[in-house]
N, C-alpha and C positions, 0 to 999 in steps of 0.2 A: 695298769698298761698305759701306754702313751697313745693319744689320739693320732690316727693316720692322718688328719686334716691338717693342713697347714693353717698359720695363723690368719692368713686373709681368708680362707675358706670358713674358719671359726666366727669372723667377724660378721655381727649382724647387719644387712643391707637395709637402709630407710629409703623411704620414698623422695624421689627428686621434686624440685618444685615444679618442673614440667607435668611429670606425671601427676601430682596432686591437682593441678590446675586442670588436666584433662578429666579426672574424676570427678572433679566439681563441675566441669561443663557438661558433663554425661548426665549427672544428676540432676541438674538444673533444666536440661531437655526432657529427661524423662518427667519431671514434675509439671513442666509447660506443657506437655501432651496429655497428663494425666488430670490436670485441673479441670479442662473444658469437658472432660468426659465425666467427672464427678458432679459438675454442675449440671450437665446435661440430664444426668440420672436424676438428679434432686428434682429438677424441674419437671421431668417426665412424671414423677412420683407426685408433685404438687397439681400438676395438672388432670392427672387420674382421679385424685382426690377432689378437686374441683368439679371434674364430670361427674363423680358420684352423689355430689352435693346436689347438683342439679336434678340428679336420678330421683334423688329421695324426694325434692319438691314435688318432682311429677306425680310420685307415688301418694304423698300427701294430698294433691289437688284432685287426683282421681278418686281417692278414698272420701274426701268432701263430697265429690260430684255423685258417688254411689250414695252418699246420705242424703242430701239435699236435691238431687237430680239436676244439679247445673254446679259451675264453677262460682266461687265468690265473688262478692263486687271487688272491683279492682281496686276503689278507696271510697271511702265516705267523705260526704262534705263537713265541712266546721271540724275538720281534721280528726273526725271519730273512726280512725284505723282504717288498714288497707288488708290486701288479701294476706299478708304475712301473719297478721293479727287472727284472722280467721283459720288458718291451717295449723296454729298451735297445737289444738288437740291432737291432730292426727300425726304430730312428730314429737309425741312424749311431754309436751308441753302444758298439758290439761291444767296443772295447778297454778301455772301462771295466766292461762286465760280465764280461769275462773276468779281470780284476783282484780282484773282489770274493770274499770269503770268507766263509762263512757258517757257520764251524765254531768260533767263538769261545764263550767261556762264556756270552755272552748276545747269540748270534745276531752282527749286525754289531759289536759293543760287545766289551770286555774285562770290563766289568762293569756293568750297568745304567747304562748312560750316561754314564760319567765320561769314556770316551775309545774312539774306534774300534780295532776289533782291528787289530794291526798292519799286515796285507795293505790295510786298508781305511783308511788315514789319508788317502788321497788324496781320500775323499769330503769332508774339511772344506777348504770353498771351492770343491768340484766344481759345477758349474753347466751346467744344461741350459736355456737360452731357453725352450724350447717348452712347459716347465711352468708359466710364470708368465704372467699377464694384464697386459699394458701399463699397464691403467687403473688398476690396483692401487696403491695407495701404501704398502702393508704391506712389510715386509722379506723379501729373497730369500733371503739368509743370515742367519738371526737365531740369536742367542744369548739372547733374551729370553723367559723363560717356559718351562715345561715342555711347553707345547702346540707349542713351535718345537724348539729343539735345543741342547744342552749342548755339542756338539762342531761347531758352526758350519758345519753341512751346510744344505743347500737346503732351503727349505719352499716347497711346491708350492700352486699355486692350483686344481687340478682335481680331484675325488675321486670315486672311484669308487662305484658305488651297490651295495652288499651287499643291499638289500631296503628295505622300507618296512612302516610299520604305521599304521592309522588308530585312535588312542587313543580316540575317541569312541565306537567300537563294538568295539573289540576285546575278547576274542579270536575273537568270531564274525562279524566282518564278512564274510568270505567263506570257505566250506568248503576251498576249494582251499589256502589260506595259513595256516589256524590253527594246524597242527602245525609250520610253519615260522618261528615267532618262540621266543625264549627267554623265560623268565620275567623280571619286573624284576630286574634287577641294578643295584646302585647308583643305582636309579631311572631306569635306562635300559632299553631293550629291543633286543636283536640280532636280525635276522632273515637268513634266506637265502632270500627269494624273490626275489632280483634276481639280475643276471648277474655280479657280482664279490664274492661273500659271502666271509667269511673262512673258511679251512681246506678249501674245496671247489671244484672245477672246475664251471664251466656253461658251456653251448655254446648255439649256435644253434638246436638241437633242444629245447632247454629253454623257448625263448621262445615258448610255444605261444599268446600273445597277439599275436604277430608282431612282427617287429624293428622295424617303424616305429611300433609302440606301446609299446616297452618302452627306458627309457633306460639307458644302459651308464655314462656318465660325466656329472658335473655341474660348474657352475664352482662355486669357494668361494673368492673372492679378496675380499671384504668382512669386516666387523665385525659383531659382536653387541653391542649395546649400549656400542660404542666399545671393543670388547676383541676382541683377534685369537684366535678359537677355531677356527684351520683344522685339519683333522685330519692333523697333523704331528708325534704324539707323539715324541719324541727325534729329530725330524727327518722329511723326506718319504720317506725310503728304507725305514723299518723295518716292522713287522708289528705283531702284537697281543700281548698279555701272556701272560706264563707261566701255564701251568696249563690251557690250553683246548685240550685234545685231543678231546672228545667234546661234538657238539652234537646237539641244544640243551640238554643237560645243564650249565647254566653254573651254578658256585659261587663262583667266585673273582673276583678284580677283572678287569674288563674296560675296558681302553684300547687304541684300535686307531688305528694309522696308516693313511693312504690310502685309507680307505672309510669311509661311513656308511651308517647306518638311517635312511631319512628319516621324520620323526616331525613336522616341523615346517614351516609355511610358508616360501615363498622371501622371503630378507631380514626374517625375523622378528627383533626387536628385543629378545627375551629369550633368556638362555643357556640352552641345554637342561637340563631337571631332572637333578638329581644332585649328588653331592658335589662335585664338579669338573665343568667345562663341556666337558672332551675325552672322556668317558665316551659312548661308541657313537652318539649322535644329534647331531653336529654339523651345523648350519644349512647349506644350500646359499645363496650369497648374492654381490654383486658392487657394485662403484662404479658400473657401469652404471646409467643412470636406468630403474628400472621394472622390473627383474628380472635374470635371469641366464641363461647359455647352458646349453643341455642336448645331448650328445653319445647319439643314439638310436643302438639296435642295428644299424640299416640303413645306418649312417655318415654319417647325415645330422644336420647341427647345427640346432637351434631356439634361437631366444629365448623363453624361458619368462616370462612375465608374473609379478609378484610379487602380482598379483590372482588368480591362477587358484586355484580351490577346492581345498582341502587333500586332500578324498577325490578329486579328478581328479590331482593330481601324485602321491599314494602309488600309484595304480592306473597310472600311466605308469611308475613305479617297480618295479612288480612285473611279474614276465614269466609269470606263469600264474594271474592271479585270474579269467580269465574274462570280464570285464568289456567291453563293447563299447564303446568311447571315440569321442565325437563330435570335432570340431574342438577344438584346445587350442593 
């Protein structure tokens, strides 16, 4: 039976060039709209994971407190470890903690960062995921620069709060803390008005401002003026420099790992004062938009805006300044 369709009707019809270009343009617009949404969803997931990392650190620090009736020392002199080492048994890393030796010539090292002491060689490449923010593009096992590690050990993104100082009115900004900060050392200032200071144990009883008003750990996963200045001098596991046995009488070189004395705003884009940027007052920061996370002593994690007033940030970092804080 013959088809009733004419030859013109039976002829297949292709896209014209204009129609093809319109389709391509529509697809391009859809992709352009979709990609930012995908990126935002991924960043939201990374930010949630970072917050969860800090929450787990808070649980570990509180478990340590339940056992010892205090928080760990922020860091020890002669590079013999910091609070990150102390909480390893509380984050299912007891085997690593039990292997560590602090009896070498320079703490964890055989001699001033050249190599790990024999029992500690496993630290070269040893990695605990919970100490790094997934949003950070900085190296997690770095040999780049003295702020990181000569020995290829882990560099961390969460820093303990040893204290804080408001340079605009120091040293008389509050009577409760004026005697808790060192003199200027290499243009930096060290304080022990926080809960994880060098050489000292502090506990919840010392947080007279209240645990919900005192910061314990802060995120430090970003860069300062495109430079990595995280508090990881000779790696994330070490302590503070030699010769620091009396506080606040500080006369020697002050280089610390694991903690900071807050002195600058969140995401500040200028390196801390001093001969080198790793002296005492490293900046808290992140690759998250608008601020960074802070772990409070009550175990909660807050996202702190980079627009927070410096005076407010300093008082959140201090455990006993007596200031009544509002919302932050």
